[in-house]
C-alpha positions in Angstrom: 109.9 84.7 97.3 112.5 83.9 99.5 114.6 86.3 101.4 118.0 85.6 102.6 118.8 87.8 106.1 122.6 88.6 107.5 121.3 87.7 111.0 118.8 85.5 112.5 115.7 88.0 114.1 114.6 87.7 117.4 111.2 86.5 117.9 107.8 88.5 117.3 106.0 90.1 120.2 102.9 90.1 118.3 102.4 87.5 115.1 98.6 88.6 114.4 98.4 92.4 113.1 96.2 94.4 111.4 97.4 97.2 108.9 95.3 100.1 107.1 95.9 101.3 103.8 94.0 103.6 100.9 92.4 102.7 97.9 95.7 104.2 96.1 97.9 102.6 93.4 101.2 103.3 95.8 99.2 100.9 98.4 101.3 98.5 96.2 104.0 97.5 98.8 101.6 97.1 101.6 99.9 94.5 99.4 102.0 93.2 97.5 103.8 91.6 100.6 100.8 90.0 101.3 100.2 89.0 98.2 103.8 87.3 97.5 103.0 85.9 101.0 106.3 88.4 102.5 104.7 88.8 105.7 104.6 85.2 106.3 108.0 84.6 105.3 108.8 87.2 108.5 106.6 84.9 110.9 103.4 87.5 110.8 99.8 87.1 110.1 98.7 90.3 108.4 95.0 91.4 108.3 95.1 94.1 105.4 92.0 96.9 105.9 91.1 99.3 103.2 90.2 102.5 104.4 88.1 105.6 103.3 90.1 108.5 104.4 93.2 109.9 105.8 91.7 111.0 108.8 89.9 107.5 109.3 93.9 105.9 109.2 95.1 108.2 111.3 92.2 107.8 114.1 92.2 104.2 113.8 96.4 103.7 114.4 95.8 105.9 117.3 92.7 104.1 118.7 94.8 100.7 118.5 92.6 99.0 115.8 95.1 99.2 113.6 98.7 98.0 114.5 100.0 100.0 111.6 99.4 101.9 108.4 100.2 103.1 105.1 100.5 107.3 106.3 100.8 110.3 104.1 104.1 111.5 104.5 103.8 114.3 107.2 101.4 112.7 108.9 103.4 111.6 111.7 104.9 114.6 112.6 101.5 116.7 112.5 99.9 114.1 114.5 102.8 113.8 117.4 103.0 117.7 117.1 99.1 118.1 117.6 98.5 120.5 114.7 95.3 118.6 113.3 93.4 118.4 116.3 94.4 115.5 117.9 98.2 114.7 119.5 99.3 111.4 119.7 103.7 110.3 119.0 103.6 108.3 115.6 106.8 107.2 114.3 107.9 105.9 111.0 111.1 103.8 110.3 110.3 103.5 106.3 109.1 105.7 103.7 107.0 103.4 101.3 106.9 105.6 98.2 108.2 108.8 96.4 106.1 110.7 93.9 102.8 109.4 92.6 100.5 112.5 92.3 98.9 114.9 90.1 97.3 118.0 89.7 93.8 117.5 87.6 91.5 120.6 86.5 88.2 120.5 84.9 88.0 120.0 81.3 85.8 123.5 80.9 88.9 124.9 83.0 91.7 123.4 81.0 90.2 124.4 77.6 90.1 128.4 79.1 93.4 127.8 80.8 94.8 126.6 77.1 93.6 129.8 75.1 95.7 132.1 77.3 98.7 129.7 77.6 101.7 130.7 76.2 102.2 128.5 73.1 106.0 128.0 73.0 105.6 126.1 76.3 105.1 122.5 76.7 101.2 122.3 77.6 101.5 120.4 80.9 104.6 122.0 82.0 103.8 122.8 86.1 105.3 126.7 85.3 103.0 127.0 81.8 99.8 125.6 83.8 100.2 127.9 87.1 101.0 130.9 84.9 97.9 130.5 82.7 95.8 129.6 85.5 96.7 133.3 87.0 96.2 135.1 83.7 93.1 133.4 83.7 91.9 134.4 87.0 93.2 137.9 86.3 90.7 138.1 83.4 88.0 137.1 85.2 87.9 138.4 88.9 85.6 137.7 91.4 84.8 134.1 90.7 87.4 132.2 92.7 88.1 128.5 92.2 88.1 125.8 94.2 90.6 122.8 94.9 90.4 120.0 96.7 93.2 118.3 98.4 93.2 115.1 100.5 94.5 116.4 104.1 95.2 119.8 105.1 98.5 118.3 106.0 99.6 116.4 103.0 102.1 116.7 100.4 99.1 117.2 98.3 98.4 120.3 100.3 102.3 121.3 99.5 102.5 120.1 96.1 99.6 122.4 95.4 100.2 125.8 97.1 103.7 125.1 95.1 102.2 125.0 91.9 99.5 127.9 92.7 102.5 130.1 94.0 104.3 129.4 90.9 101.8 131.2 88.8 101.0 134.0 91.2 98.1 132.8 92.6 97.6 133.0 96.7 96.5 129.6 98.1 95.4 131.5 100.9 93.6 134.7 99.1 92.9 133.7 95.5 91.2 130.2 95.3 89.3 128.0 98.0 90.9 125.0 99.0 88.9 121.8 100.3 89.8 118.3 101.5 88.2 115.6 100.5 88.7 111.8 100.4 90.8 110.3 97.2 88.4 108.5 96.0 85.3 111.4 96.2 87.6 113.5 93.7 86.7 112.7 90.4 83.0 112.9 91.2 83.4 115.8 92.3 85.1 117.3 89.7 82.2 115.8 87.5 79.8 117.4 88.9 81.3 120.9 88.9 81.9 120.8 92.8 85.4 121.6 92.8 87.6 123.0 89.6 90.4 120.8 90.4 92.2 118.4 92.8 95.7 116.8 93.5 95.4 113.6 94.5 97.5 110.4 94.2 96.7 107.8 91.2 94.8 106.2 90.2 92.1 109.0 90.4 94.0 111.3 87.7 94.2 108.5 85.1 90.3 108.0 86.1 89.3 111.4 85.8 91.2 111.5 82.6 89.7 108.2 80.8 86.0 109.7 81.9 87.0 112.9 80.0 86.2 114.4 83.3 89.8 116.1 83.7 93.1 116.8 82.5 96.3 116.4 84.4 97.7 120.1 84.4 100.9 118.6 85.6 102.3 115.9 88.0 103.6 116.2 91.4 107.3 115.2 90.5 107.5 118.5 88.4 106.5 120.4 91.4 108.6 118.6 93.8 110.7 115.4 92.6 111.2 112.8 94.7 109.1 114.2 97.4 108.3 111.6 100.5 105.0 110.2 99.8 103.6 107.5 102.1 105.3 106.2 104.9 104.7 103.2 108.0 103.0 104.7 110.4 103.1 103.3 114.1 102.4 104.5 117.6 105.4 105.1 119.1 104.2 103.0 122.2 103.3 99.9 120.0 106.8 99.8 119.0 108.3 100.3 122.2 106.2 97.0 122.9 107.0 95.0 119.8 110.6 96.2 118.4 111.0 92.6 116.5 107.2 92.7 114.7 107.9 95.9 114.0 111.3 95.0 112.6 109.7 91.5 110.7 107.2 94.4 109.2 109.7 96.8 108.1 112.0 93.9 106.0 108.7 92.6 104.2 107.7 95.6 103.7 111.0 96.6 101.9 111.4 93.4 100.7 108.0 94.5 98.9 109.6 97.8 97.8 112.8 96.0 96.3 110.4 93.9 93.9 108.5 96.8 93.0 111.5 98.4 91.6 112.0 96.5 89.1 109.5 97.6 86.5 109.7 94.1 84.9 107.2 93.1 88.1 105.0 96.3 87.7 102.6 94.7 85.4 102.4 91.4 87.6 101.5 94.2 90.5 98.9 95.9 88.5 97.1 92.2 88.0 97.4 92.2 92.0 96.2 95.9 93.3 93.0 95.5 90.4 91.8 92.4 92.8 88.6 92.6 94.6 90.0 91.8 97.9 92.5 94.7 97.1 91.8 97.9 95.6 89.1 96.4 93.3 89.8 99.1 90.3 89.9 98.3 86.6 93.6 97.2 85.9 93.4 100.1 82.9 93.0 102.5 85.4 96.2 101.0 87.6 98.1 100.6 84.6 99.5 104.2 83.5 101.2 104.8 86.9 102.6 102.3 87.6 104.2 101.3 84.5 104.8 105.1 83.8 102.7 105.3 81.1 100.9 108.6 81.3 98.1 109.9 79.8 97.5 113.6 81.0 94.7 114.2 78.5 92.6 111.9 76.8 92.7 112.2 73.1 97.4 112.4 73.8 99.5 109.9 73.1 101.1 108.3 76.6 104.4 110.0 78.1 106.8 108.0 79.3 107.9 108.9 83.3 109.3 106.0 84.8 109.7 107.3 88.3 105.9 108.5 88.2 106.1 106.3 91.4 109.3 105.5 93.1 109.8 102.4 95.5 113.2 101.9 96.0 115.5 103.6 93.8 117.6 106.4 95.1 117.2 104.9 98.7 113.3 105.5 98.2 113.2 104.1 101.7 115.2 106.3 104.0 113.3 108.6 106.7 115.3 111.7 105.9 115.3 114.0 108.7 115.8 116.8 106.4 113.0 116.1 104.5 110.9 116.2 108.0 111.9 119.4 108.7 111.7 120.4 105.2 107.8 119.6 105.2 107.1 121.1 108.5 108.4 124.5 107.9 106.5 124.4 104.4 103.6 124.2 106.8 104.0 127.1 108.6 101.2 129.3 106.6 98.7 126.6 108.0 100.5 125.8 111.4 100.1 129.7 111.9 103.5 130.1 112.7 107.0 128.4 112.2 108.3 125.8 114.7 111.0 126.7 116.5 114.4 125.3 115.3 114.9 123.1 118.2 111.5 121.7 118.7 111.6 121.1 114.8 114.9 119.1 114.8 113.4 117.3 117.9 110.2 116.7 116.1 112.3 115.1 113.0 114.6 112.8 115.0 111.4 111.3 117.3 109.3 111.0 114.2 111.8 109.8 111.5 113.6 107.0 112.4 116.6 106.8 110.4 117.6 103.8 112.9 114.9 102.0 112.1 115.9 102.0 108.7 119.2 101.2 109.2 118.3 98.0 111.3 116.0 96.6 108.8 118.5 97.4 105.7 121.7 96.1 107.1 119.7 92.7 108.2 118.8 92.4 104.0 122.3 93.8 103.1 121.2 97.0 101.3 123.1 100.1 101.1 121.8 103.1 103.4 122.9 106.8 103.9 124.9 107.0 106.8 123.8 110.5 107.9 120.5 111.9 108.8 120.6 115.4 106.8 120.9 116.8 103.4 120.1 119.6 101.2 116.8 119.8 100.0 115.2 120.8 97.3 118.1 122.2 95.0 119.3 118.7 93.2 117.9 119.0 89.1 119.4 115.9 88.2 120.2 112.4 90.3 123.6 112.9 92.3 125.6 110.8 94.5 125.8 111.2 98.2 129.0 108.7 98.3 130.2 106.3 96.2 127.7 104.1 97.2 124.5 105.8 97.2 122.5 107.8 94.2 119.9 109.7 95.1 117.2 111.4 92.8 116.7 114.4 91.8 114.7 116.7 94.6 114.1 119.9 92.7 111.2 122.0 93.9 109.3 124.5 91.3 109.6 127.9 92.3 110.0 129.7 96.0 107.9 130.3 99.0 108.3 133.6 99.2 105.8 136.0 100.3 103.5 136.9 97.1 102.9 140.9 96.8 99.3 141.8 96.9 97.9 142.9 93.3 
């Protein structure tokens, strides 16, 4: 795969890199860039390190064991803010993926929810399932359910909380929410440790395949085209290695463009399933990457081509408006809202739109010429200008305070 650049690149300050990733389908850009030789094309020698938790990813990046990592989209913001118990300036100049998550509940809980759900609405509709959950909880008070998310400050947490609140469930009072690594979700659900979880692919599909759970709803039905994973580096590492960082972003953007072609997704599944990468059966990876989602074991697949978005809708652009929106949504977990001036400064420090534009211009890709847009209000794809098409970003419900019953 030969990449044509508009300009010659400056020499890399550091040629050998360690990059961390998680055992998730949307690790695809990091893995595909290795398998297709894209890092080498940009003069880099990359070693990939699969990690077991997002805390490991963060801590090893801060310690310098990892030069760069796949990160949860809020992680650079939250870590720079120091809200998760550790403070370090982390930046991103590239969003690696949008969407990719789902909420899965145990088969036993699903069967109970189905009995009280509105039969006139789609079974897996986000509002239908959330409302059914609330109805069920009203009928069985005193037995709080336990849900899991992958990190307290993750898009998964935001999606889970939005889904619960849309049905009238108070996530801070009516249920218990715990943190588990993605790889522990399915076993915990099967053993009855938790009643449901919000996690990225392929773990929802694995739960369905095992018969341990049913996908109640998908993430993009709650917040469509939400930023999911980003390329994260220490701000100080970028300052020492600007050319290396540029080359890394270029390789990953080329991988995202390749993944944006659905004709390449089956090859991507074969690559990801290899023992040296995700080491998972292709059958578990195929549903989300090909957009053929099975939400219940005996059901036919639903076509959802935007379950993972890697390049469409200017997916890689790190919108500062999205950064601010995510931090604002975390206010209940932060204990208070971040004031507007500090919020704007945080978004500008962590979500480096200038770095994205630098790389996109070298690849000849179109990019937004503004850093902010209205968030959560677009029901359908829309045009930012005559060149840039953006996807729907509609959010489910509102985050207004819930009334005490």
